[in-house]
C-alpha positions as CSV (number, residue, x, y, z in Angstrom):
1,M,-13.6,-85.2,-215.8
2,I,-15.5,-86.6,-213.9
3,K,-16.2,-90.1,-213.9
4,S,-18.4,-92.9,-212.3
5,L,-20.4,-90.7,-210.0
6,G,-22.9,-92.9,-209.6
7,K,-26.8,-92.9,-209.6
8,R,-27.5,-91.3,-206.4
9,P,-30.7,-88.9,-205.0
10,R,-30.8,-85.6,-205.8
11,G,-28.6,-83.7,-203.5
12,T,-27.1,-86.5,-201.4
13,M,-23.9,-85.0,-199.6
14,I,-20.8,-87.3,-199.5
15,K,-18.4,-85.7,-197.0
16,D,-17.2,-82.4,-198.4
17,H,-18.9,-82.5,-201.8
18,L,-22.6,-83.0,-203.1
19,V,-23.4,-84.7,-206.3
20,F,-26.4,-83.7,-208.5
21,E,-28.2,-86.0,-211.0
22,T,-29.9,-84.4,-214.0
23,S,-31.2,-84.6,-217.7
24,Q,-27.8,-83.4,-219.0
25,G,-25.6,-85.9,-216.5
26,S,-24.1,-85.4,-213.1
27,F,-22.8,-82.6,-211.2
28,L,-20.2,-82.1,-208.5
29,V,-20.4,-79.4,-206.2
30,R,-17.1,-79.1,-204.8
31,P,-14.7,-76.5,-202.4
32,Y,-11.9,-75.2,-204.8
33,Q,-8.9,-77.2,-204.9
34,P,-5.4,-75.8,-205.9
35,G,-5.0,-75.9,-210.0
36,D,-9.3,-75.5,-210.2
37,E,-8.2,-71.8,-212.0
38,K,-7.4,-73.4,-215.1
39,M,-11.0,-74.6,-215.5
40,I,-12.4,-71.5,-213.6
41,L,-11.4,-68.8,-215.9
42,P,-12.7,-70.5,-219.6
43,A,-16.0,-70.8,-217.5
44,W,-15.6,-67.5,-216.7
45,Q,-15.1,-66.1,-219.9
46,A,-18.1,-67.8,-221.3
47,A,-20.1,-66.3,-219.0
48,F,-19.3,-62.7,-218.9
49,G,-18.1,-62.8,-222.4
50,K,-14.6,-60.8,-221.6
51,K,-11.4,-62.5,-219.7
52,M,-10.0,-62.3,-216.7
53,S,-5.8,-62.9,-216.2
54,L,-4.6,-65.9,-214.2
55,E,-2.6,-63.1,-212.2
56,H,-5.9,-60.3,-211.7
57,W,-8.0,-64.0,-210.0
58,C,-4.8,-65.1,-208.2
59,W,-4.6,-61.5,-206.6
60,K,-8.0,-61.2,-206.7
61,Y,-8.4,-65.0,-204.6
62,P,-5.4,-66.9,-203.2
63,E,-3.4,-63.5,-202.7
64,N,-6.0,-61.5,-200.0
65,P,-4.9,-61.7,-197.0
66,A,-8.0,-62.8,-195.4
67,G,-8.6,-65.5,-197.3
68,F,-11.4,-66.9,-200.1
69,R,-13.9,-69.1,-200.1
70,C,-15.2,-70.9,-203.4
71,L,-17.3,-73.6,-204.4
72,L,-17.9,-75.3,-207.8
73,C,-20.4,-77.2,-209.6
74,I,-18.7,-79.5,-211.7
75,A,-19.8,-81.0,-215.1
76,E,-19.3,-84.9,-216.1
77,D,-16.7,-83.5,-218.9
78,G,-14.6,-81.0,-216.6
79,T,-16.3,-78.1,-217.2
80,V,-17.2,-75.4,-214.7
81,A,-21.3,-75.1,-214.7
82,A,-21.3,-72.8,-212.1
83,H,-19.0,-71.0,-209.6
84,Y,-20.2,-69.3,-206.3
85,A,-17.1,-67.2,-204.4
86,A,-16.5,-64.9,-202.0
87,Q,-13.7,-62.8,-200.3
88,V,-12.8,-63.3,-197.2
89,M,-13.2,-59.6,-195.4
90,K,-12.1,-58.4,-191.7
91,I,-14.9,-56.2,-191.0
92,N,-15.4,-53.8,-187.5
93,F,-18.4,-54.9,-185.6
94,F,-18.6,-51.9,-183.3
95,G,-15.4,-52.6,-181.8
96,E,-15.5,-56.4,-182.2
97,E,-13.5,-57.8,-185.2
98,I,-16.0,-60.2,-187.1
99,S,-15.4,-62.0,-190.3
100,G,-17.5,-61.3,-193.4
101,L,-17.8,-62.4,-197.1
102,H,-18.4,-60.2,-200.4
103,L,-19.7,-62.3,-202.5
104,T,-18.3,-62.1,-206.1
105,D,-17.5,-63.4,-209.4
106,S,-21.1,-65.7,-208.5
107,F,-22.0,-67.3,-212.5
108,S,-23.0,-70.3,-214.7
109,H,-22.1,-71.5,-217.5
110,P,-24.2,-70.9,-220.3
111,R,-24.1,-74.1,-221.1
112,F,-25.4,-75.7,-219.0
113,R,-28.8,-72.8,-217.6
114,W,-31.0,-75.2,-218.1
115,A,-30.1,-78.0,-216.7
116,L,-32.3,-79.3,-213.6
117,G,-31.5,-80.7,-210.4
118,G,-35.0,-80.6,-208.9
119,K,-37.4,-77.3,-209.1
120,T,-33.8,-75.0,-209.1
121,G,-31.0,-74.9,-211.6
122,L,-27.7,-75.8,-210.3
123,F,-26.5,-71.9,-210.0
124,V,-28.7,-72.1,-207.0
125,K,-28.3,-75.0,-205.9
126,T,-24.5,-74.1,-205.6
127,A,-24.8,-70.9,-204.0
128,W,-27.5,-72.7,-201.3
129,A,-24.6,-74.8,-200.5
130,F,-22.0,-72.0,-200.2
131,L,-23.8,-70.3,-198.3
132,S,-25.5,-72.7,-195.4
133,T,-21.9,-74.0,-195.6
134,Y,-19.7,-70.8,-194.6
135,L,-22.3,-68.4,-192.5
136,D,-23.1,-68.8,-189.2
137,K,-27.2,-68.9,-189.7
138,I,-29.5,-68.1,-192.7
139,D,-32.5,-69.0,-193.6
140,L,-32.2,-70.4,-196.9
141,P,-35.7,-72.4,-198.9
142,Q,-33.0,-75.5,-198.9
143,L,-30.0,-76.1,-196.6
144,L,-27.4,-77.6,-198.4
145,P,-24.0,-77.5,-195.8
146,L,-20.7,-79.2,-196.8
147,G,-18.2,-80.5,-194.4
148,T,-15.5,-77.9,-193.7
149,D,-13.1,-77.0,-190.7
150,L,-12.7,-73.4,-192.3
151,P,-14.3,-70.6,-190.2
152,R,-17.8,-69.3,-190.2
153,A,-18.7,-65.8,-191.9
154,Q,-20.8,-63.5,-189.4
155,F,-21.8,-61.1,-192.0
156,H,-21.9,-60.9,-196.1
157,Y,-22.5,-58.5,-198.6
158,G,-22.1,-57.7,-202.6
159,F,-22.9,-55.6,-205.4
160,P,-24.4,-57.4,-207.5
161,G,-26.4,-56.4,-211.3
162,E,-30.1,-55.7,-210.9
163,R,-31.3,-59.0,-212.7
164,H,-28.6,-61.3,-210.2
165,F,-30.3,-59.2,-207.5
166,R,-34.1,-60.2,-208.3
167,L,-32.9,-64.0,-208.6
168,G,-31.4,-63.2,-204.8
169,I,-34.2,-61.7,-203.2
170,K,-36.6,-64.5,-204.2
171,L,-34.4,-67.6,-204.1
172,L,-30.6,-66.6,-202.1
173,A,-32.3,-64.6,-198.9
174,Y,-30.8,-61.3,-200.5
175,R,-31.8,-58.2,-199.6
176,F,-31.4,-54.6,-200.4
177,H,-29.1,-52.5,-197.8
178,G,-31.7,-50.3,-196.2
179,P,-30.0,-47.0,-197.1
180,G,-29.0,-47.3,-200.4
181,M,-26.5,-46.2,-202.1
182,L,-25.4,-42.2,-202.9
183,Y,-23.7,-41.6,-206.3
184,F,-22.0,-37.9,-206.5
185,Q,-20.2,-35.9,-209.6
186,T,-18.8,-32.7,-209.8
187,S,-20.7,-30.6,-212.7
188,Q,-18.8,-29.9,-215.5
189,T,-19.2,-26.2,-214.4
190,T,-17.9,-26.3,-210.9
191,S,-14.9,-28.3,-209.0
192,P,-14.5,-29.3,-205.5
193,R,-13.8,-26.3,-203.1
194,R,-10.0,-25.1,-202.0
195,L,-11.1,-24.0,-198.3
196,F,-8.3,-24.8,-196.2
197,Q,-4.2,-25.1,-196.5
198,Q,-2.8,-28.3,-195.5
199,R,0.4,-30.5,-195.9
200,L,-0.2,-32.8,-198.8
201,E,1.4,-36.4,-200.4
202,V,0.5,-37.4,-203.7
203,S,2.0,-40.9,-204.6
204,S,0.8,-43.9,-206.8
205,A,-0.4,-47.0,-205.1
206,S,1.7,-49.3,-206.8
207,D,4.9,-47.1,-205.4
208,F,3.5,-46.0,-201.9
209,R,5.2,-48.2,-199.2
210,N,4.3,-46.4,-195.7
211,W,0.9,-48.4,-195.6
212,E,1.2,-48.6,-191.8
213,L,0.4,-44.9,-191.6
214,F,-3.2,-45.8,-192.7
215,D,-2.9,-48.2,-189.1
216,E,-2.2,-45.5,-187.0
217,L,-5.2,-43.3,-188.1
218,L,-7.3,-46.2,-187.5
219,S,-6.4,-46.5,-184.1
220,R,-7.8,-42.9,-183.3
221,L,-11.0,-43.5,-184.6
222,P,-14.0,-44.5,-182.7
223,L,-14.4,-48.1,-183.8
224,K,-17.0,-48.6,-181.4
225,K,-19.8,-46.5,-183.3
226,F,-18.8,-48.3,-186.4
227,F,-19.7,-51.0,-188.5
228,C,-17.4,-51.3,-191.7
229,I,-14.5,-53.3,-193.2
230,L,-11.4,-52.9,-191.1
231,R,-9.3,-50.9,-193.5
232,N,-5.7,-51.7,-191.7
233,S,-2.5,-51.7,-193.8
234,A,-3.1,-55.2,-194.7
235,F,-6.0,-54.9,-196.3
236,M,-5.2,-51.3,-198.1
237,R,-1.7,-52.9,-199.3
238,W,-3.5,-55.7,-201.3
239,R,-6.6,-53.9,-202.4
240,F,-4.9,-50.6,-203.9
241,G,-0.9,-51.5,-203.7
242,S,-0.5,-54.6,-206.3
243,K,1.4,-53.8,-208.7
244,L,-1.2,-55.8,-211.0
245,N,-3.4,-52.7,-209.6
246,N,-0.8,-49.6,-211.0
247,N,-3.7,-47.1,-212.1
248,Y,-4.9,-45.9,-208.5
249,L,-3.5,-42.7,-207.0
250,I,-3.3,-41.9,-202.9
251,I,-3.5,-38.5,-201.7
252,Y,-3.5,-37.5,-197.9
253,S,-2.6,-35.2,-195.8
254,K,-0.6,-35.1,-193.0
255,T,0.0,-32.8,-189.4
256,F,2.9,-30.0,-189.8
257,W,4.4,-31.2,-186.7
258,R,3.9,-35.3,-185.9
259,K,3.5,-36.2,-189.8
260,K,0.1,-38.4,-188.6
261,V,-1.8,-38.9,-191.4
262,K,-5.4,-36.8,-191.0
263,A,-7.0,-38.4,-194.0
264,W,-6.7,-39.8,-197.0
265,I,-8.4,-40.4,-200.8
266,I,-7.9,-43.1,-203.1
267,L,-9.0,-42.3,-206.6
268,D,-8.5,-44.3,-210.3
269,K,-7.2,-42.4,-213.6
270,K,-10.6,-42.3,-214.7
271,F,-11.2,-39.8,-211.5
272,R,-13.0,-42.3,-209.6
273,I,-13.0,-41.8,-206.0
274,L,-13.0,-45.3,-204.6
275,D,-12.4,-44.8,-201.2
276,F,-11.8,-42.1,-198.0
277,L,-11.1,-41.8,-194.9
278,A,-10.7,-39.1,-192.1
279,E,-10.6,-38.3,-188.3
280,K,-13.1,-35.2,-189.1
281,E,-15.4,-34.3,-191.8
282,D,-13.5,-30.8,-192.3
283,E,-10.1,-32.7,-192.7
284,L,-11.9,-34.8,-195.6
285,L,-13.1,-32.1,-196.7
286,A,-10.1,-30.2,-197.1
287,L,-8.6,-33.1,-198.9
288,L,-11.0,-32.8,-201.8
289,G,-10.4,-29.0,-202.4
290,V,-7.5,-30.1,-203.8
291,L,-8.6,-32.4,-206.8
292,K,-8.2,-30.3,-209.4
293,E,-4.9,-29.5,-209.1
294,V,-4.7,-34.0,-208.7
295,A,-6.9,-34.1,-212.0
296,K,-3.8,-32.5,-213.6
297,E,-1.3,-34.4,-213.1
298,I,-3.3,-37.6,-214.2
299,N,-4.7,-35.9,-217.2
300,P,-2.4,-32.8,-217.7
301,E,-5.2,-32.6,-221.6
302,N,-8.2,-32.9,-219.4
303,K,-9.4,-29.6,-218.0
304,N,-13.0,-30.3,-217.7
305,A,-12.7,-33.6,-215.3
306,R,-15.8,-34.7,-213.4
307,F,-15.0,-37.0,-210.3
308,E,-17.1,-39.5,-209.1
309,V,-17.6,-41.4,-206.1
310,W,-19.8,-44.3,-204.8
311,L,-21.0,-44.3,-201.7
312,A,-23.5,-46.5,-198.3
313,G,-26.3,-43.7,-197.8
314,N,-25.2,-43.9,-193.9
315,H,-21.9,-42.9,-194.5
316,P,-20.2,-40.9,-191.8
317,L,-18.1,-38.9,-193.8
318,K,-21.0,-38.4,-196.9
319,R,-21.6,-34.8,-195.9
320,A,-18.3,-33.6,-196.9
321,F,-18.9,-34.0,-200.2
322,V,-21.8,-32.1,-200.6
323,R,-20.0,-28.9,-198.9
324,A,-17.5,-29.6,-201.5
325,G,-19.6,-29.3,-204.2
326,F,-19.9,-32.5,-205.4
327,V,-24.1,-33.3,-207.0
328,P,-26.2,-36.3,-206.0
329,E,-26.9,-38.1,-209.7
330,K,-28.7,-41.2,-210.1
331,E,-26.8,-44.3,-209.7
332,P,-25.6,-45.1,-213.7
333,L,-24.6,-48.7,-213.9
334,G,-27.3,-50.7,-211.8
335,I,-25.2,-51.7,-209.0
336,V,-27.5,-52.6,-205.9
337,P,-25.8,-53.3,-202.8
338,N,-26.6,-56.5,-200.8
339,T,-25.8,-56.6,-197.0
340,R,-26.8,-59.4,-194.3
341,C,-26.3,-60.1,-190.9
342,D,-25.8,-63.8,-190.3
343,M,-24.9,-64.2,-186.9
344,D,-26.3,-66.5,-184.5
345,R,-27.0,-64.5,-181.7
346,K,-30.5,-63.4,-180.3
347,D,-28.9,-59.5,-179.7
348,V,-28.4,-59.3,-183.7
349,H,-30.9,-59.4,-186.2
350,F,-30.0,-59.8,-189.8
351,K,-31.3,-56.6,-190.7
352,D,-29.1,-55.2,-188.4
353,A,-27.1,-55.1,-191.5
354,D,-28.3,-51.4,-192.5
355,L,-26.2,-50.4,-189.7
356,F,-22.8,-51.6,-192.6
357,F,-21.3,-48.3,-194.6
358,F,-18.7,-49.1,-197.1
359,T,-17.2,-47.7,-200.2
360,M,-16.2,-49.1,-203.6
361,A,-12.9,-50.5,-201.8
362,D,-14.9,-52.9,-200.5
363,A,-16.1,-53.6,-204.1
364,D,-14.6,-55.2,-206.9
365,L,-15.7,-53.3,-209.5
366,F,-13.1,-50.7,-210.0
């Protein structure tokens, strides 16, 4: 419970926190502190209508090897009224490593959605504080930076729903990812075509131990041509290798003589392809051709498995899916890709975010 905040002007900044006075009382905006998850999770359930386990929250945030950022807006009774958070991501920016933020789990508690701090609600005020505190540069209707010793990020992205995105466009400097997002499915009558023979390995991601193999593949890619999440072993092990997330399969091909990884695909047990990488398009195409056989291992009774994949419209490997027999369809979930460059540099414009490409490994949806 917050006590004795005192009367201060709206938006008064006090060192590393803000205080807002509203008709529903005083609200404190501050960074996450250890133990706050006990307040966050009940509010998350009230906002989204479902539960998140403590184990899942810890995996998603504190266990992320790159870190996380989180601001809370807390009512006088200790309830989290608004929450704005992000997973820190290491980004490859054309051969240069920069810091990025993946915006996740932004919400307001239903009980406080009409509490206004001036002309805007507590959620928007909390978002302004978050974005102006943790990003290098951003234009907002109001900047509310808090004091922090944490390094600022040069890029941020997210996958909000349509309603949240409309609010973000209006007040939070969101922008639509120019190339958009592609959604492909295999049809009910066709399966991915098997065109090549290769040496294949299939493993449950939670049992996989050789994540360093993917570092070696990454080292062979022309990173100076790419703007994407840095898919190193630390990221891949955290994203897919946790025992908490035991529904992922890794399929990868290896050279016969040097035992190096040529391409990989990661999918879940609902036949959704979440990530893929290859040095050459044909190597990914070859791997797509074995999905029908892998489907038998996932669910032997499902003889008509339909594979799905979401990817950036500018992904350099997108043509492999068309060649393998995937069909473009309307995206079914209403996901809107939001990207923005936040570098305080004259040679980088915020719209250069359109050069970024992604898969669903870079999201927290599946």
